[in-house]
C-alpha positions as CSV (number, residue, x, y, z in Angstrom):
1,R,44.5,-93.2,198.9
2,H,45.1,-89.5,199.7
3,F,43.5,-86.4,198.3
4,L,45.0,-83.0,198.1
5,W,42.6,-80.1,197.7
6,V,43.6,-76.9,195.9
7,W,41.3,-74.0,196.0
8,S,41.4,-71.4,193.3
9,K,39.7,-68.0,193.8
10,S,39.0,-67.7,190.1
11,T,37.2,-70.3,188.0
12,S,40.2,-70.8,185.8
13,F,43.3,-72.6,187.1
14,A,46.1,-71.3,185.0
15,Q,49.4,-73.1,184.1
16,S,51.3,-70.6,186.3
17,D,49.1,-71.4,189.2
18,E,49.9,-75.1,188.8
19,Q,53.6,-74.3,188.9
20,D,53.1,-72.4,192.1
21,V,51.3,-75.3,193.6
22,A,54.0,-77.7,192.4
23,Q,56.7,-75.6,194.1
24,V,54.8,-75.6,197.4
25,L,54.3,-79.4,197.2
26,R,58.0,-79.9,196.6
27,S,59.3,-77.6,199.3
28,K,56.8,-78.3,202.0
29,L,55.6,-81.9,201.4
30,N,58.3,-83.3,199.2
31,V,55.7,-84.4,196.7
32,N,56.0,-84.4,192.9
33,I,52.8,-82.9,191.3
34,N,53.2,-85.3,188.4
35,D,52.7,-88.2,190.7
36,L,49.2,-86.9,191.5
37,T,46.1,-87.7,189.6
38,R,44.1,-84.6,188.7
39,V,40.4,-84.4,189.4
40,D,38.5,-81.3,188.6
41,F,35.7,-80.6,191.1
42,N,34.7,-77.2,189.5
43,N,31.5,-78.7,188.3
44,C,30.4,-80.0,191.7
45,P,27.6,-78.2,193.4
46,P,28.6,-76.1,196.4
47,R,28.8,-77.9,199.7
48,R,28.4,-76.5,203.2
49,D,31.4,-78.3,204.7
50,Y,34.0,-76.3,202.8
51,P,34.2,-72.7,201.8
52,N,33.5,-71.8,198.2
């Protein structure tokens, strides 16, 4: 199982942001965003091992 982390500087992840991510996934990784399962980590407490 693989995880792809997408950081958003704002708290809201807009539909247009998702389209930008989808384009990068297609062009760089040849991955279809619709094949991914979405998990929202916005409600997780901050952790020290990655930047917030």
